[in-house]
C-alpha positions in Angstrom: 102.0 -35.8 209.9 99.2 -33.8 208.4 96.6 -36.5 207.7 93.8 -34.0 207.5 95.8 -31.6 205.1 96.3 -34.8 202.8 92.9 -35.7 202.5 91.9 -32.3 202.0 94.5 -32.3 198.6 93.4 -35.5 197.6 89.6 -34.1 197.8 90.8 -31.2 195.5 92.5 -32.8 193.2 89.4 -35.1 192.8 87.3 -32.2 192.4 89.5 -30.7 189.5 89.6 -34.0 188.1 85.2 -34.5 188.5 85.5 -30.7 186.7 87.4 -32.2 184.1 85.1 -35.1 183.6 81.8 -32.8 183.3 83.8 -30.8 180.0 84.5 -34.0 178.7 80.8 -34.9 179.2 79.9 -31.4 177.5 82.3 -31.4 174.7 80.3 -31.8 171.1 83.6 -32.6 169.4 84.1 -35.7 171.1 82.0 -38.6 170.1 80.3 -41.0 172.3 83.1 -43.9 171.9 85.5 -40.9 172.9 83.5 -39.5 175.8 83.4 -42.8 176.8 87.1 -43.8 177.3 88.3 -40.8 178.6 84.9 -40.4 181.2 86.4 -44.0 182.1 89.6 -42.8 182.7 88.5 -40.1 184.8 86.6 -42.4 187.0 89.2 -44.4 187.8 91.6 -41.4 189.1 88.3 -40.3 190.9 88.4 -43.3 192.9 91.9 -43.4 193.4 91.9 -39.9 194.8 89.0 -41.1 196.9 90.4 -43.9 198.7 93.4 -41.9 199.1 91.8 -39.1 201.3 90.2 -42.2 203.0 93.0 -43.6 204.3 94.4 -40.4 205.7 91.2 -40.1 207.1 91.5 -43.3 208.9 94.7 -42.3 209.6 93.6 -39.5 211.4 91.0 -41.2 213.1 93.5 -43.9 214.6 95.8 -40.8 216.1 92.6 -39.3 217.9 91.3 -42.8 219.0 94.7 -43.5 220.7 94.9 -40.2 222.2 91.4 -40.6 223.4 92.3 -43.9 224.9 95.5 -42.6 226.5 93.2 -40.1 228.0 90.9 -42.6 229.2 93.6 -45.0 230.6 94.8 -41.8 232.5 91.6 -41.1 234.1 91.1 -44.7 234.7 94.3 -44.8 236.7 93.7 -41.8 238.9 93.9 -42.6 242.6 96.0 -45.7 241.9 99.4 -46.3 242.2 100.4 -46.5 238.5 103.6 -48.5 239.6 100.7 -51.1 240.4 99.3 -51.3 237.3 100.2 -55.0 235.6 102.5 -54.8 232.2 99.5 -55.6 230.4 97.0 -53.7 231.6 97.2 -50.1 229.5 97.7 -52.4 226.0 94.4 -53.9 227.7 92.4 -50.5 227.2 93.4 -50.6 223.2 90.6 -52.4 221.0 92.1 -55.4 219.0 93.0 -54.4 215.7 89.5 -56.3 214.2 87.5 -54.4 216.6 89.4 -50.9 215.9 88.2 -51.3 212.7 84.7 -52.5 212.8 83.9 -50.0 215.3 85.3 -46.9 213.5 83.5 -47.9 210.7 80.4 -47.4 212.3 81.0 -44.9 215.7 82.8 -42.4 217.5 82.5 -41.6 220.7 79.8 -42.7 223.2 76.8 -40.2 223.0 74.4 -39.6 225.9 71.8 -42.1 225.1 74.6 -44.8 225.1 74.8 -44.9 221.5 77.5 -43.8 219.0 77.2 -41.5 216.3 79.2 -41.9 212.9 81.7 -39.5 212.0 81.5 -36.9 209.6 83.6 -38.8 207.0 80.7 -42.0 207.6 77.9 -39.4 206.6 79.8 -38.7 203.1 80.2 -42.6 202.5 76.1 -42.9 203.3 75.2 -40.0 200.8 77.7 -42.0 198.2 75.9 -45.3 199.3 72.6 -43.9 198.4 73.4 -42.4 195.2 74.8 -46.0 194.0 71.4 -47.7 195.2 69.0 -44.7 194.3 68.1 -44.7 190.5 66.4 -41.2 191.5 69.6 -40.2 192.7 71.8 -41.5 189.7 69.9 -38.6 187.6 73.4 -37.4 185.9 73.1 -33.5 186.9 70.7 -33.5 189.5 71.2 -31.0 192.6 71.6 -32.7 195.6 71.5 -29.8 198.0 73.0 -29.8 201.8 70.3 -28.1 203.8 70.7 -26.2 207.1 67.1 -26.3 208.4 64.1 -28.5 207.7 63.0 -26.5 205.1 64.9 -26.3 201.3 64.1 -23.1 199.6 65.3 -22.8 196.0 65.2 -18.8 194.8 63.8 -18.9 191.3 63.7 -15.8 189.0 60.6 -16.8 187.7 59.8 -13.6 185.3 61.9 -11.1 184.0 60.6 -7.7 181.3 63.9 -9.1 179.3 65.7 -7.1 176.6 63.1 -5.5 174.2 65.6 -3.2 172.1 69.0 -2.6 171.4 70.3 0.3 173.7 71.9 3.3 171.8 75.6 4.3 173.1 75.1 6.9 175.8 71.5 6.3 176.3 70.5 5.0 180.0 69.9 1.4 180.3 66.0 0.7 181.0 65.9 -1.3 184.6 64.8 -4.4 184.1 61.8 -5.4 186.1 62.3 -9.3 187.4 60.0 -11.1 189.4 61.4 -14.1 192.1 59.7 -17.0 193.8 61.1 -19.5 196.2 59.6 -23.0 196.3 59.7 -24.6 199.5 59.8 -28.2 200.6 60.2 -29.8 204.0 62.4 -32.6 205.2 60.8 -35.8 206.1 62.6 -38.8 207.6 63.5 -42.1 206.2 64.3 -44.0 209.2 65.2 -48.0 209.6 65.8 -49.7 212.9 66.8 -53.3 213.2 69.2 -55.5 216.2 70.9 -58.3 216.4 72.2 -60.6 219.7 75.6 -60.0 220.5 76.4 -63.6 219.8 75.4 -63.4 216.4 77.7 -60.8 216.1 80.4 -61.8 217.9 80.3 -65.6 216.6 80.0 -64.4 212.6 82.8 -64.7 210.0 81.6 -61.6 208.6 81.7 -58.2 209.6 77.5 -58.1 210.4 77.4 -54.6 211.8 78.3 -52.9 208.1 76.7 -55.4 206.3 73.3 -54.6 208.3 74.5 -50.7 208.4 74.4 -51.3 204.3 71.1 -53.2 204.4 69.5 -50.1 205.9 70.8 -48.3 203.2 69.5 -49.8 200.6 66.1 -49.8 202.1 66.1 -46.5 202.6 67.5 -45.8 198.8 64.3 -47.8 197.6 61.9 -45.6 199.7 63.5 -42.4 198.5 62.6 -43.7 194.6 59.1 -44.7 195.5 58.8 -40.7 196.7 60.7 -39.4 194.3 59.1 -40.8 191.1 55.5 -40.8 193.1 52.2 -39.0 192.3 51.5 -37.7 196.2 51.0 -33.8 196.3 51.5 -33.5 199.9 52.5 -35.3 203.4 55.9 -36.8 202.1 58.8 -35.9 200.0 57.2 -35.1 196.8 58.4 -36.6 193.4 58.6 -35.8 189.7 55.3 -37.6 188.5 53.0 -35.3 190.6 50.7 -32.6 189.1 52.3 -29.4 187.9 56.0 -30.9 187.9 55.8 -32.1 184.7 54.7 -32.1 181.0 52.8 -34.7 180.8 51.9 -36.6 177.0 49.2 -39.3 177.1 50.1 -41.6 174.0 47.1 -41.8 171.9 44.8 -45.0 171.7 46.9 -48.1 170.2 50.3 -46.9 171.4 50.9 -49.7 173.7 54.7 -48.8 174.3 56.9 -45.5 174.2 59.3 -45.6 171.5 62.6 -43.9 170.9 60.8 -41.5 168.2 58.6 -40.4 171.3 61.7 -40.3 173.8 63.3 -37.6 171.2 60.5 -35.5 170.7 60.4 -35.1 174.2 64.2 -34.7 174.2 63.5 -32.0 171.4 60.5 -30.2 174.0 63.3 -29.7 176.7 65.9 -28.4 174.4 63.1 -25.7 172.9 62.5 -24.4 176.4 66.3 -24.0 176.8 67.1 -27.1 178.8 69.3 -30.3 177.9 68.0 -33.6 178.6 70.3 -35.5 180.6 68.6 -38.9 181.5 65.7 -41.5 180.0 63.8 -43.0 182.8 61.3 -45.8 182.5 59.4 -48.3 184.1 60.9 -51.7 183.7 58.2 -52.8 181.2 58.7 -49.8 178.7 62.6 -49.3 179.4 62.8 -53.4 177.8 60.8 -52.3 174.9 63.1 -49.3 174.4 66.2 -51.6 174.6 64.6 -54.3 172.4 63.5 -51.7 169.9 64.5 -52.5 166.4 65.2 -50.7 162.8 62.3 -53.0 161.6 60.3 -53.6 164.2 57.3 -55.2 162.6 59.2 -58.2 161.3 61.7 -57.9 163.7 65.0 -57.5 162.2 67.6 -55.0 161.8 70.2 -53.3 164.6 68.8 -52.8 167.4 67.7 -48.8 168.1 69.7 -48.8 171.7 72.7 -49.6 170.5 74.2 -52.8 169.3 74.7 -55.7 172.3 78.6 -55.7 172.2 78.0 -51.4 173.2 76.5 -50.7 175.9 72.8 -50.0 175.1 72.0 -51.4 179.1 73.0 -48.0 181.0 73.0 -44.8 177.8 71.0 -44.5 174.7 70.7 -41.2 172.4 73.6 -40.0 174.4 71.5 -39.9 177.4 71.9 -42.4 181.1 69.0 -44.9 180.6 67.5 -45.6 184.4 65.4 -48.1 184.8 63.0 -48.3 188.0 59.9 -50.5 188.7 58.9 -47.2 191.2 58.2 -45.3 187.6 54.5 -45.4 187.4 53.3 -48.4 185.0 53.1 -47.2 181.0 55.6 -44.6 181.8 59.1 -42.7 180.8 60.4 -39.6 181.7 62.9 -37.8 179.7 64.5 -35.4 182.0 67.0 -32.4 182.7 68.7 -33.2 185.9 70.1 -30.1 186.2 66.6 -28.2 186.7 66.0 -30.8 189.5 66.3 -30.4 193.6 66.8 -33.0 195.8 67.7 -31.8 199.7 69.5 -34.0 202.5 69.2 -32.4 206.0 71.0 -35.3 207.6 72.1 -38.8 207.5 72.6 -40.3 210.9 73.6 -44.0 211.5 73.4 -44.9 215.5 74.5 -48.1 217.4 73.3 -48.6 220.8 74.5 -51.6 223.1 71.9 -50.3 225.6 68.9 -49.7 223.3 68.0 -53.5 223.7 70.0 -54.4 226.8 67.6 -56.6 228.7 67.6 -59.3 225.3 71.5 -58.5 225.2 70.9 -57.0 221.7 72.5 -54.4 219.5 70.2 -51.9 217.7 71.2 -50.2 214.5 69.1 -47.0 213.2 69.8 -45.2 209.8 68.1 -41.9 209.6 67.9 -40.2 206.7 66.3 -36.3 206.5 65.5 -35.4 202.8 63.3 -32.8 201.1 62.2 -32.3 197.4 61.6 -32.6 194.4 61.7 -29.1 193.6 61.4 -29.0 189.6 62.5 -25.6 188.2 60.0 -25.4 185.3 57.5 -28.4 184.2 58.9 -28.9 180.7 62.4 -30.0 182.4 60.4 -33.4 183.3 58.5 -34.4 180.0 56.4 -37.9 181.2 55.3 -39.9 178.3 52.6 -42.3 179.2 51.4 -44.9 176.7 48.0 -46.4 176.3 46.5 -49.3 178.0 45.1 -50.5 174.8 
């Protein structure tokens, strides 16, 4: 049975469902409630197809591991009389069901330094995990670009003569004089390392290797957000709040909170420059203010502007995804067009080593994510709203 072909078929169906999801979100004839219902149904279908593909991949892995173990057994038996092997010796070469599942989730094959390198599908799973846990990587429309070198390059048409007048029939078309630029970002490594004793790993009732690896992913997601929402201009992954990557509006004295009026104004500024806002990103303090803002704010009465509490005001507002993060600068809210942001991922490598801490009888687990960015196509695509300090 060709499990890989079956997995690819499921992933192709999932890709078509994703395109259908995008079409629903972009269809202006649907109400927000209709979109939410349709998107939830499509998301459920995509999850099911992902699990189906994953099960086929695991089945293919099982076949490959069985073949590898048989080859290993043949090598061990070489030079011995096969008839001398005891009945249980061949079976002893195959790990138990629990050990097999645990090691397959983390590793495939021993490399030169005694560790394990994760299979490609585990790399993909970690990308999904990072996107779930990183506030920045959740921005709708964000371009996450696979990198083939340590430099992320995005060719960009920065200037053009444009069409100045209609061209008459039978008249030669005037050649356009365009200017191309190529913003570049260098990849930096986010690295996390931990170790655990073999006794703890062996005695625990929980799958500690997977839990530890997941926690490393959580830590790196936080570091990604710190940089992506940062103001640094060199020496690390550059964020959307750095100078030149946004259009900043500082509210006048007395305006100590960003309101929905400011957000809608920023959305309009993005649209006026040919973009389309996809998310509102807020520091926790500013985000609370937006969620609690009411029709009659002074009296504390009236409906919540972010939507009724029986709806979904905590995740969406003004038709945009509402993202909260304390890694966003203080007193700040950003309205962004995610389709104009580019973030590069060079590699994600998870290794488990039984040898690195051999003398202490410990297992080392290391996760390395190499990333570059953030490239912002034009400053108008990130509208930074900063409330007054007093």
